[in-house]
N, CA and C atoms as a LAMMPS dump frame, in Angstrom:
ITEM: TIMESTEP
0
ITEM: NUMBER OF ATOMS
339
ITEM: BOX BOUNDS ff ff ff
-5.0000000000000000e+02 5.0000000000000000e+02
-5.0000000000000000e+02 5.0000000000000000e+02
-5.0000000000000000e+02 5.0000000000000000e+02
ITEM: ATOMS id mol type element x y z
1 1 1 N -359.893 -428.656 -28.292
2 1 2 C -358.619 -429.028 -27.8
3 1 3 C -357.54 -428.384 -28.708
4 2 1 N -356.602 -427.685 -28.057
5 2 2 C -355.541 -426.957 -28.858
6 2 3 C -354.514 -428.03 -29.318
7 3 1 N -354.111 -427.76 -30.62
8 3 2 C -353.083 -428.688 -31.198
9 3 3 C -351.854 -427.78 -31.615
10 4 1 N -350.728 -428.412 -31.535
11 4 2 C -349.486 -427.674 -31.828
12 4 3 C -348.741 -428.316 -33.004
13 5 1 N -348.124 -427.47 -33.84
14 5 2 C -347.37 -428.002 -34.971
15 5 3 C -346.039 -428.495 -34.487
16 6 1 N -345.349 -429.289 -35.286
17 6 2 C -344.04 -429.761 -34.917
18 6 3 C -343.059 -428.652 -34.633
19 7 1 N -343.213 -427.565 -35.402
20 7 2 C -342.381 -426.413 -35.157
21 7 3 C -342.594 -425.762 -33.76
22 8 1 N -343.853 -425.682 -33.418
23 8 2 C -344.189 -425.123 -32.099
24 8 3 C -343.669 -426.013 -30.963
25 9 1 N -343.862 -427.302 -31.153
26 9 2 C -343.433 -428.192 -30.077
27 9 3 C -341.916 -428.192 -29.999
28 10 1 N -341.248 -428.216 -31.128
29 10 2 C -339.769 -428.144 -31.135
30 10 3 C -339.251 -426.918 -30.434
31 11 1 N -339.863 -425.805 -30.711
32 11 2 C -339.367 -424.531 -30.058
33 11 3 C -339.697 -424.549 -28.596
34 12 1 N -340.851 -424.966 -28.289
35 12 2 C -341.299 -424.907 -26.873
36 12 3 C -340.54 -425.879 -25.954
37 13 1 N -340.289 -427.066 -26.451
38 13 2 C -339.606 -428.117 -25.622
39 13 3 C -338.163 -428.268 -25.939
40 14 1 N -337.647 -427.531 -26.933
41 14 2 C -336.242 -427.541 -27.262
42 14 3 C -335.832 -428.99 -27.707
43 15 1 N -336.703 -429.651 -28.497
44 15 2 C -336.458 -430.956 -29.021
45 15 3 C -336.346 -430.757 -30.55
46 16 1 N -335.293 -431.179 -31.209
47 16 2 C -335.166 -431.045 -32.629
48 16 3 C -336.365 -431.717 -33.347
49 17 1 N -336.751 -431.123 -34.541
50 17 2 C -337.878 -431.731 -35.291
51 17 3 C -337.584 -433.128 -35.715
52 18 1 N -336.349 -433.386 -36.109
53 18 2 C -335.946 -434.749 -36.5
54 18 3 C -336.11 -435.752 -35.371
55 19 1 N -335.841 -435.339 -34.165
56 19 2 C -336.032 -436.215 -32.972
57 19 3 C -337.524 -436.43 -32.794
58 20 1 N -338.422 -435.453 -32.946
59 20 2 C -339.847 -435.588 -32.802
60 20 3 C -340.357 -436.588 -33.851
61 21 1 N -339.857 -436.487 -35.049
62 21 2 C -340.254 -437.424 -36.108
63 21 3 C -339.845 -438.826 -35.803
64 22 1 N -338.62 -438.949 -35.21
65 22 2 C -338.076 -440.262 -34.802
66 22 3 C -338.943 -440.847 -33.658
67 23 1 N -339.313 -440.106 -32.745
68 23 2 C -340.238 -440.544 -31.626
69 23 3 C -341.508 -441.077 -32.208
70 24 1 N -342.05 -440.339 -33.184
71 24 2 C -343.301 -440.771 -33.859
72 24 3 C -343.077 -442.066 -34.554
73 25 1 N -341.951 -442.248 -35.271
74 25 2 C -341.667 -443.517 -36.004
75 25 3 C -341.552 -444.689 -34.963
76 26 1 N -341.002 -444.408 -33.825
77 26 2 C -340.899 -445.433 -32.737
78 26 3 C -342.253 -445.657 -31.981
79 27 1 N -343.173 -444.822 -32.255
80 27 2 C -344.534 -444.905 -31.571
81 27 3 C -344.405 -444.558 -30.076
82 28 1 N -343.381 -443.713 -29.759
83 28 2 C -343.364 -443.182 -28.406
84 28 3 C -344.455 -442.089 -28.173
85 29 1 N -344.649 -441.323 -29.204
86 29 2 C -345.798 -440.39 -29.241
87 29 3 C -346.471 -440.631 -30.594
88 30 1 N -347.726 -440.349 -30.595
89 30 2 C -348.492 -440.529 -31.905
90 30 3 C -349.296 -439.26 -32.201
91 31 1 N -348.671 -438.25 -32.702
92 31 2 C -349.424 -437.007 -33.019
93 31 3 C -350.436 -437.34 -34.155
94 32 1 N -351.511 -436.575 -34.123
95 32 2 C -352.484 -436.759 -35.153
96 32 3 C -351.945 -436.085 -36.508
97 33 1 N -352.551 -436.419 -37.618
98 33 2 C -352.165 -435.86 -38.902
99 33 3 C -353.284 -435.07 -39.409
100 34 1 N -352.99 -433.882 -39.927
101 34 2 C -353.968 -433.108 -40.641
102 34 3 C -354.131 -433.561 -42.032
103 35 1 N -355.113 -432.944 -42.745
104 35 2 C -355.294 -433.256 -44.147
105 35 3 C -354.045 -433.039 -44.998
106 36 1 N -353.265 -432.109 -44.489
107 36 2 C -352.015 -431.769 -45.172
108 36 3 C -350.838 -432.73 -44.78
109 37 1 N -351.122 -433.776 -43.993
110 37 2 C -350.214 -434.795 -43.488
111 37 3 C -349.226 -434.253 -42.471
112 38 1 N -349.415 -433.013 -41.986
113 38 2 C -348.497 -432.455 -40.93
114 38 3 C -348.919 -433.075 -39.627
115 39 1 N -347.917 -433.186 -38.764
116 39 2 C -348.156 -433.698 -37.388
117 39 3 C -348.734 -432.591 -36.533
118 40 1 N -349.68 -432.962 -35.694
119 40 2 C -350.291 -432.05 -34.706
120 40 3 C -350.237 -432.675 -33.322
121 41 1 N -349.688 -432.051 -32.422
122 41 2 C -349.485 -432.53 -31.086
123 41 3 C -350.478 -431.931 -30.06
124 42 1 N -350.954 -432.798 -29.136
125 42 2 C -351.878 -432.342 -28.108
126 42 3 C -351.028 -431.974 -26.896
127 43 1 N -351.738 -431.447 -25.865
128 43 2 C -351.063 -431.157 -24.584
129 43 3 C -350.556 -432.473 -23.965
130 44 1 N -351.299 -433.588 -24.088
131 44 2 C -350.827 -434.849 -23.555
132 44 3 C -349.549 -435.359 -24.27
133 45 1 N -349.535 -435.121 -25.613
134 45 2 C -348.338 -435.437 -26.327
135 45 3 C -347.132 -434.683 -25.805
136 46 1 N -347.361 -433.416 -25.531
137 46 2 C -346.246 -432.591 -25.07
138 46 3 C -345.802 -433.053 -23.614
139 47 1 N -346.72 -433.429 -22.798
140 47 2 C -346.356 -434.027 -21.486
141 47 3 C -345.567 -435.298 -21.691
142 48 1 N -345.995 -436.163 -22.592
143 48 2 C -345.282 -437.37 -22.87
144 48 3 C -343.872 -437.076 -23.303
145 49 1 N -343.729 -436.112 -24.209
146 49 2 C -342.373 -435.74 -24.696
147 49 3 C -341.523 -435.263 -23.569
148 50 1 N -342.022 -434.483 -22.713
149 50 2 C -341.237 -434.029 -21.519
150 50 3 C -340.82 -435.241 -20.681
151 51 1 N -341.737 -436.149 -20.523
152 51 2 C -341.435 -437.367 -19.745
153 51 3 C -340.363 -438.119 -20.416
154 52 1 N -340.406 -438.269 -21.752
155 52 2 C -339.388 -438.994 -22.487
156 52 3 C -337.999 -438.328 -22.341
157 53 1 N -338.007 -437.099 -22.429
158 53 2 C -336.739 -436.333 -22.282
159 53 3 C -336.184 -436.512 -20.884
160 54 1 N -337.003 -436.477 -19.866
161 54 2 C -336.589 -436.701 -18.493
162 54 3 C -336.043 -438.146 -18.307
163 55 1 N -336.751 -439.093 -18.824
164 55 2 C -336.261 -440.486 -18.734
165 55 3 C -334.914 -440.715 -19.48
166 56 1 N -334.789 -440.058 -20.61
167 56 2 C -333.453 -440.138 -21.374
168 56 3 C -332.411 -439.604 -20.44
169 57 1 N -332.679 -438.456 -19.807
170 57 2 C -331.633 -437.793 -18.965
171 57 3 C -331.313 -438.749 -17.741
172 58 1 N -332.282 -439.595 -17.386
173 58 2 C -332.126 -440.487 -16.329
174 58 3 C -331.543 -441.883 -16.806
175 59 1 N -331.011 -441.834 -17.959
176 59 2 C -330.271 -442.993 -18.566
177 59 3 C -331.16 -444.162 -18.952
178 60 1 N -332.468 -443.882 -19.24
179 60 2 C -333.304 -444.945 -19.801
180 60 3 C -333.039 -444.94 -21.319
181 61 1 N -333.029 -446.127 -21.914
182 61 2 C -332.906 -446.239 -23.313
183 61 3 C -334.292 -445.99 -23.985
184 62 1 N -334.314 -445.732 -25.256
185 62 2 C -335.634 -445.51 -25.918
186 62 3 C -336.442 -446.772 -25.9
187 63 1 N -335.832 -447.954 -25.954
188 63 2 C -336.546 -449.215 -25.872
189 63 3 C -337.167 -449.353 -24.448
190 64 1 N -336.406 -449.003 -23.437
191 64 2 C -336.937 -449.051 -22.118
192 64 3 C -338.138 -448.045 -21.891
193 65 1 N -337.949 -446.87 -22.508
194 65 2 C -339.047 -445.859 -22.428
195 65 3 C -340.296 -446.39 -23.13
196 66 1 N -340.103 -447.042 -24.326
197 66 2 C -341.252 -447.576 -25.015
198 66 3 C -341.923 -448.594 -24.177
199 67 1 N -341.165 -449.497 -23.528
200 67 2 C -341.752 -450.524 -22.627
201 67 3 C -342.569 -449.851 -21.544
202 68 1 N -341.976 -448.806 -20.959
203 68 2 C -342.643 -448.159 -19.893
204 68 3 C -343.978 -447.489 -20.376
205 69 1 N -343.924 -446.845 -21.512
206 69 2 C -345.206 -446.211 -22.056
207 69 3 C -346.214 -447.333 -22.366
208 70 1 N -345.827 -448.453 -22.929
209 70 2 C -346.759 -449.539 -23.199
210 70 3 C -347.362 -450.022 -21.868
211 71 1 N -346.548 -450.118 -20.833
212 71 2 C -347.009 -450.479 -19.491
213 71 3 C -348.034 -449.499 -19.027
214 72 1 N -347.776 -448.188 -19.173
215 72 2 C -348.689 -447.159 -18.675
216 72 3 C -349.973 -447.129 -19.486
217 73 1 N -349.892 -447.483 -20.777
218 73 2 C -351.028 -447.485 -21.629
219 73 3 C -351.797 -448.806 -21.647
220 74 1 N -351.393 -449.702 -20.714
221 74 2 C -352.002 -451.02 -20.581
222 74 3 C -351.877 -451.854 -21.835
223 75 1 N -350.784 -451.671 -22.577
224 75 2 C -350.528 -452.484 -23.817
225 75 3 C -349.516 -453.576 -23.556
226 76 1 N -349.011 -453.592 -22.299
227 76 2 C -347.942 -454.546 -22.027
228 76 3 C -348.525 -455.872 -21.527
229 77 1 N -347.837 -456.908 -21.857
230 77 2 C -348.214 -458.233 -21.385
231 77 3 C -347.827 -458.39 -19.886
232 78 1 N -348.305 -459.426 -19.28
233 78 2 C -347.96 -459.619 -17.881
234 78 3 C -346.423 -459.746 -17.654
235 79 1 N -345.789 -460.43 -18.621
236 79 2 C -344.358 -460.598 -18.634
237 79 3 C -343.634 -459.23 -18.762
238 80 1 N -344.173 -458.408 -19.66
239 80 2 C -343.564 -457.03 -19.816
240 80 3 C -343.694 -456.217 -18.541
241 81 1 N -344.816 -456.335 -17.859
242 81 2 C -345.065 -455.67 -16.597
243 81 3 C -343.985 -456.05 -15.576
244 82 1 N -343.706 -457.341 -15.527
245 82 2 C -342.684 -457.815 -14.56
246 82 3 C -341.315 -457.277 -14.976
247 83 1 N -341.049 -457.242 -16.25
248 83 2 C -339.763 -456.685 -16.774
249 83 3 C -339.642 -455.254 -16.415
250 84 1 N -340.705 -454.487 -16.524
251 84 2 C -340.721 -453.092 -16.214
252 84 3 C -340.436 -452.907 -14.739
253 85 1 N -341.087 -453.684 -13.879
254 85 2 C -340.828 -453.536 -12.462
255 85 3 C -339.373 -453.841 -12.138
256 86 1 N -338.778 -454.873 -12.746
257 86 2 C -337.407 -455.206 -12.543
258 86 3 C -336.482 -454.035 -13.033
259 87 1 N -336.853 -453.505 -14.182
260 87 2 C -336.078 -452.397 -14.774
261 87 3 C -336.07 -451.211 -13.852
262 88 1 N -337.256 -450.849 -13.288
263 88 2 C -337.326 -449.695 -12.398
264 88 3 C -336.572 -449.949 -11.077
265 89 1 N -336.628 -451.153 -10.578
266 89 2 C -335.839 -451.492 -9.427
267 89 3 C -334.321 -451.396 -9.678
268 90 1 N -333.91 -451.9 -10.834
269 90 2 C -332.512 -451.805 -11.224
270 90 3 C -332.075 -450.285 -11.351
271 91 1 N -332.919 -449.518 -11.995
272 91 2 C -332.564 -448.09 -12.178
273 91 3 C -332.455 -447.432 -10.808
274 92 1 N -333.407 -447.726 -9.904
275 92 2 C -333.363 -447.146 -8.572
276 92 3 C -332.102 -447.451 -7.857
277 93 1 N -331.661 -448.748 -8.004
278 93 2 C -330.395 -449.169 -7.373
279 93 3 C -329.196 -448.414 -7.983
280 94 1 N -329.238 -448.236 -9.281
281 94 2 C -328.116 -447.477 -9.926
282 94 3 C -328.07 -446.07 -9.438
283 95 1 N -329.254 -445.457 -9.301
284 95 2 C -329.294 -444.032 -8.8
285 95 3 C -328.778 -443.964 -7.38
286 96 1 N -329.149 -444.934 -6.567
287 96 2 C -328.635 -444.909 -5.182
288 96 3 C -327.09 -445.026 -5.156
289 97 1 N -326.565 -445.896 -6.048
290 97 2 C -325.119 -446.06 -6.123
291 97 3 C -324.44 -444.794 -6.626
292 98 1 N -325.036 -444.103 -7.543
293 98 2 C -324.492 -442.886 -8.099
294 98 3 C -324.542 -441.781 -7.024
295 99 1 N -325.613 -441.794 -6.195
296 99 2 C -325.675 -440.786 -5.128
297 99 3 C -324.538 -441.013 -4.185
298 100 1 N -324.223 -442.268 -3.793
299 100 2 C -323.086 -442.534 -2.937
300 100 3 C -321.784 -442.004 -3.526
301 101 1 N -321.596 -442.266 -4.795
302 101 2 C -320.39 -441.769 -5.468
303 101 3 C -320.283 -440.252 -5.44
304 102 1 N -321.395 -439.614 -5.791
305 102 2 C -321.397 -438.18 -5.774
306 102 3 C -321.201 -437.584 -4.388
307 103 1 N -321.718 -438.246 -3.399
308 103 2 C -321.487 -437.709 -1.983
309 103 3 C -320.026 -437.857 -1.613
310 104 1 N -319.387 -438.954 -2.061
311 104 2 C -317.93 -439.125 -1.768
312 104 3 C -317.209 -438.024 -2.504
313 105 1 N -317.568 -437.79 -3.795
314 105 2 C -316.838 -436.745 -4.521
315 105 3 C -316.998 -435.352 -3.843
316 106 1 N -318.191 -435.071 -3.373
317 106 2 C -318.492 -433.867 -2.732
318 106 3 C -317.607 -433.685 -1.471
319 107 1 N -317.505 -434.765 -0.744
320 107 2 C -316.696 -434.756 0.491
321 107 3 C -315.203 -434.49 0.087
322 108 1 N -314.742 -435.185 -0.943
323 108 2 C -313.36 -434.935 -1.355
324 108 3 C -313.195 -433.462 -1.754
325 109 1 N -314.052 -432.944 -2.506
326 109 2 C -313.961 -431.481 -2.948
327 109 3 C -313.967 -430.637 -1.708
328 110 1 N -314.853 -430.888 -0.673
329 110 2 C -314.889 -430.082 0.478
330 110 3 C -313.551 -430.152 1.209
331 111 1 N -312.92 -431.291 1.241
332 111 2 C -311.591 -431.448 1.856
333 111 3 C -310.483 -430.711 1.157
334 112 1 N -310.654 -430.511 -0.142
335 112 2 C -309.676 -429.745 -0.922
336 112 3 C -309.809 -428.226 -0.654
337 113 1 N -310.99 -427.813 -0.209
338 113 2 C -311.166 -426.343 -0.058
339 113 3 C -310.586 -425.835 1.277
C-alpha cells in the first residue's frame, strides 16, 4: 500500500501542512507514523481529507465533520446518530433556501441585462 508524506499530501490536495497536522490532532484523519515520527497518509486518508474539505466548503464545522466521521466509522452512539441525521436534514434545508436566494439573484441579474 502506497503511503504519502505530509509534503506530498499538502501539494497534491492544496491543504497547508499546519492544517493537516491540526486535522490529525482533532482525529479527523489518523495518518500512521514512521520510525522517524513523520506522518504517512494512505489513499483512504487522502479521500477523507478531500471529503473534509468538501464538507467545510458546504459550511459544516469541524465538530460536525468529526461527528459525521464517527458516525461513518460506527463510533457514534445512538444519540449521536440521531443528531447527525438532524444535522444533515438541517443542512439540506439550508441549501434549498440558498438555492432559492441564488435563483432570485440570477433572475434579478437577468433583468438588468
